C-alpha positions in Angstrom: 0.0 0.1 -0.1 1.1 3.5 -0.9 0.2 6.8 0.5 -2.9 7.5 2.8 -5.4 5.6 1.1 -6.8 2.7 2.9 -6.3 -0.9 1.7 -9.2 -2.5 0.4 -9.9 -5.5 -1.9 -9.0 -5.0 -5.7 -12.0 -2.9 -7.4 -11.8 -2.6 -11.2 -13.6 0.7 -11.1 -11.4 2.4 -8.6 -8.3 0.9 -10.5 -9.2 2.1 -13.8 -11.4 5.1 -12.7 -9.2 6.3 -9.7 -10.3 10.0 -10.2 -13.9 9.3 -9.1 -12.8 8.5 -5.5 -11.5 11.0 -2.9 -8.8 8.4 -1.8 -7.0 9.1 -5.0 -8.2 12.4 -6.5 -9.8 15.7 -5.8 -11.9 15.6 -8.7 -12.2 18.2 -11.6 -10.5 20.9 -9.5 -7.3 19.1 -9.0 -7.5 17.3 -12.3 -8.3 19.9 -14.8 -8.5 23.4 -13.1 -5.1 23.9 -13.3 -5.0 24.2 -16.9 -7.3 27.1 -16.2 -6.0 28.8 -13.4 -2.4 28.8 -14.3 -3.0 30.9 -17.5 -4.4 33.6 -15.3 -1.3 33.7 -12.9 0.4 34.4 -16.1 -1.8 37.0 -17.3 -2.4 38.8 -14.1 -0.4 37.9 -11.3 1.2 34.8 -9.8 -0.2 35.1 -6.2 -1.5 33.0 -3.4 -5.1 33.4 -3.1 -6.5 34.9 0.1 -9.8 33.3 0.2 -11.4 30.4 -1.6 -14.7 28.4 -1.9 -15.7 25.5 -3.6 -19.3 24.4 -4.7 -21.2 21.8 -6.8 -22.3 18.5 -6.4 -23.1 15.0 -7.7 -26.2 16.1 -10.0 -26.2 13.5 -12.6 -23.7 10.6 -12.3 -24.9 8.5 -9.3 -23.1 5.7 -10.1 -21.0 5.1 -6.8 -18.4 8.1 -7.5 -17.4 10.2 -4.7 -16.2 13.3 -6.4 -18.6 15.9 -7.9 -19.6 15.9 -11.5 -20.2 19.7 -11.4 -17.7 22.0 -9.7 -17.1 25.7 -9.1 -14.2 27.4 -7.8 -14.1 31.1 -6.5 -11.2 32.9 -5.3 -10.1 36.1 -4.2 -6.4 37.4 -4.6 -4.1 40.2 -2.8 -3.6 41.9 -6.4 -7.1 42.8 -6.0 -9.1 40.6 -8.4 -11.3 37.7 -8.2 -11.5 34.4 -10.3 -14.2 31.9 -10.8 -14.1 28.7 -12.5 -17.0 26.7 -13.8 -16.8 23.0 -14.7 -19.0 20.2 -15.5 -18.5 16.5 -16.7 -22.2 16.3 -17.9 -21.7 18.7 -20.7 -18.9 19.1 -23.3 -19.5 22.9 -23.9 -17.5 24.9 -21.2 -18.2 28.5 -20.3 -16.2 31.2 -22.2 -12.8 31.9 -20.7 -12.4 35.8 -20.3 -10.4 38.4 -18.4 -12.9 41.1 -17.3 -10.8 44.4 -16.4 -11.9 47.8 -16.1 -11.4 49.3 -19.3 -11.6 46.1 -21.6 -12.7 42.6 -21.7 -10.5 40.0 -23.2 -12.3 36.9 -24.9 -10.1 33.8 -25.1 -12.1 31.3 -27.4 -9.8 28.1 -27.0 -10.4 25.9 -23.9 -7.6 23.8 -22.9 -7.1 20.4 -24.4 -4.2 17.9 -24.5 -4.1 17.8 -28.3 -3.7 21.0 -30.5 -6.9 21.8 -32.7 -6.8 21.7 -36.3 -7.1 25.4 -36.6 -5.9 28.4 -34.4 -8.2 30.4 -32.6 -8.9 34.0 -32.0 -8.5 36.4 -29.0 -10.9 39.1 -29.2 -10.2 42.4 -27.0 -13.5 44.5 -26.4 -13.7 47.8 -24.8 -15.8 48.9 -21.8 -18.3 51.6 -22.7 -16.9 54.2 -20.2 -13.5 54.0 -21.9 -14.4 53.8 -25.5 -12.9 57.0 -26.8 -9.7 56.1 -25.1 -9.6 52.4 -26.3 -10.2 53.5 -30.0 -7.5 56.2 -29.7 -5.1 53.6 -28.5 -6.1 50.6 -30.9 -7.8 52.4 -33.9 -11.0 50.4 -33.4 -13.7 49.7 -30.7 -12.3 46.1 -30.5 -9.1 44.2 -31.3 -9.1 40.7 -32.9 -5.8 38.5 -32.7 -5.8 35.7 -35.0 -3.3 32.6 -35.3 -3.0 32.2 -31.8 -4.2 29.1 -29.5 -3.5 25.7 -28.0 -0.4 24.3 -29.8 -0.5 21.0 -27.5 2.0 19.9 -25.1 5.1 19.4 -27.0 6.3 23.1 -26.4 6.0 22.8 -22.7 8.2 19.7 -23.0 10.7 21.4 -25.2 10.7 24.2 -23.0 11.3 22.0 -19.7 14.2 20.0 -21.5 16.0 23.4 -22.7 15.8 24.5 -18.9 17.5 21.2 -17.7 20.3 22.0 -20.0 20.5 25.8 -19.5 19.4 25.9 -15.7 16.9 28.7 -16.8 13.6 28.9 -15.1 10.9 27.1 -17.2 7.6 29.1 -18.4 5.4 27.1 -15.9 7.9 26.9 -12.9 7.3 25.2 -9.3 6.6 28.5 -7.5 3.3 28.8 -9.9 2.5 25.3 -9.7 2.4 25.7 -6.0 0.2 28.6 -5.8 -2.1 27.4 -8.5 -2.4 24.0 -6.5 -3.2 26.0 -3.2 -6.3 27.4 -4.9 -7.4 24.1 -6.2 -6.5 22.2 -2.7 -8.7 24.8 -0.9 -11.6 24.9 -3.1 -12.0 20.8 -2.5 -11.3 21.5 1.2 -14.5 24.0 1.0 -16.6 21.7 -1.0 -15.9 18.8 1.2 -16.1 20.7 4.5 -18.8 23.3 3.7 -16.5 26.0 4.7 -14.9 29.2 3.0 -11.0 28.7 3.5 -8.5 31.8 4.0 -4.9 31.6 3.3 -2.4 33.3 5.4 0.2 34.5 3.2 2.9 35.3 6.0 3.2 31.7 7.3 1.2 29.9 4.6 -1.3 28.4 6.9 -5.1 28.0 6.1 -8.1 28.2 8.2 -11.9 28.9 8.2 -13.5 31.6 10.2 -16.3 33.9 9.9 -15.7 37.6 10.1 -11.9 37.2 9.4 -10.2 40.7 9.4 -8.3 41.8 6.2 -5.4 39.5 5.3 -2.1 41.6 4.9 0.0 40.3 1.8 3.4 38.8 2.8 6.7 40.3 1.4 8.3 37.1 1.0 7.4 33.3 1.7 9.2 30.0 2.3 8.5 26.7 0.6 6.4 25.1 3.4 2.8 24.5 3.9 0.4 24.6 7.0 -1.8 22.0 5.7 
């Protein structure tokens, strides 16, 4: 037996579909949310979350699985932005990925998949009405369309990693980012399972749940350790 999971008689479903069970998986959040949350860390800020909530449930697949077939994550960050991730295993059409800023909104039309799509996708930047004149003056139009960008598969990540092994440079998706993204996913699962909103203390990297928690200050530095 390896890890903390209890030893049980062989079960084919648990062996082949281990992601359906809490003993081996955090469900959608720990399996797939990284591929949505990490790009936001690249685009906005690579921060630890300050507050995380997870919601959802087993609404359709009542086949003995434990993890929810529908899951939502909501998180606040010290750089003064909030993020929501909606996910479901009962519908193949995911929500539009976008970044909604004060002056404009970016629509990202490509959802993550392991294989590159046959055609590249489009990014469209829409202006927000109060800043229309400023946006047009800067970009020459009331929207900006960027073609020829999109998911190019995993090989570029592999190439970047191997290049960094040789050069000792930091890869594009480095360990610090993986750690911070994983904190959000982990706390969202804890929130769902325990029915509590979780806060993350940036100074000592501990987590807790409490009502009426005062504002959490941002830490100036951190060490690679967890309070879990």
